[in-house]
Every structure is written in C-alpha cells, then in structure tokens.
N, C-alpha and C positions, 0 to 999 in steps of 0.2 A: 525668667531670663528670656531674652528675645533670640538673638542669633548667636550661636556658639563662637567664641573667640579662640582662634588657634594661636597658641604661644609657641615660640621656638627658643632655642638657646642662642644667646647673643655672644658674638666674639669680642665686643667692646661696648663700653658705655655709650660711645657715639652712635653705634649701630642701634642700640636699644632706645636711645633718646630719639633718633630719627623715626623708629617704628612707632613709638607712643605719640609723637607729634602728629602723625597722620591718622591716628585712630579716633573715631567718634564713638566714645563709650555709650552715648545715648542709643546707638544702634544695637548694642549688645546687652544693656541692662535696663530694667524697668525700675521705677522708684521702689516698688515692693521688694526688690532684690536686696535692698540695703536695710541695715538696722542701726539704730542710734549707738554712738560710741561715746564713752566718757574718757577723757584724758586728764586725770587729776594731777599728774606729776609734771605737767607742762609749766614752765616758769614764764612769767610775763617778760616781754622784751624790755631790756634796760638800755640806757644810754648814759655814757660818761658825761659828767658836767664838772665844771670847775667851781668850787665853792670856797670862799675865803672865810675862815673862822679864826677867832682869837686863839692864840697858842694855848692858853689855859683850858679852853673848851676841848681842844684836841687831846691835851694831856689827861684831862679828867675822863674823857671818853675812853682813852686807852687804859686807864687804871680800872674803870668799871668793867670794860670788856675782858681785861685780864682776870678779874675776880670771878667772872662767870665762864671763862675760857671760850670766848668767841672773838672773831676778828673785830677790831674797833670800827671798821667801816660798815660791817653788817649791823653792829649795834647802833650806829648813827642812822642807818637806813630805817631800822626799827623805830627809833625815836621820831624820825620824820613822819613815818606812816602813822604812828600813834597820834601825833599832833594833827595830821590831816583828817583822821577819822573823827576827832572831837569837834 
C-alpha cells in the first residue's frame, strides 16, 4: 500500500460520488495490493429481440417447457445456445 486513504462517513450518495470521482486510487494502492477475484455467478448481459416463430413452434416449446417445469422462453434460449455451440 502506498499512501493511506482516509475514509469518512458520507451524508449522501452524491457526496460519496463526488469524493470518489476526485480520488486517484493509483496513489493509494500498488498492483501487489490486489488479488485475483472470480465472479462465477455473473450473468452475461442480455438484450431483448423480436423473433417471429410459427405458432406451432411456440406451442411445442411451451409444452416441452411445461413438462420439465421451466419457462418456455428459457427453454428456447437453451435450444438456441445448443444450436450455436454445434
């Protein structure tokens, strides 16, 4: 650690945001101060799209999803990912 960073209690998020925006953390920490972190539960960013499918495909997906007790949209996403991986 380089120079000790004095933290204080903040009265609001705006006050805290202003404080952190003025701080150069490189003055207070060296690369050796950090350790690798693993965040396995993060979900990839997703974006909504419009996809037209025949009615029978949607109905069949709903039936299959109901059989295994998952939302049909999740099942369709899984099918798409499986197809992409092949």
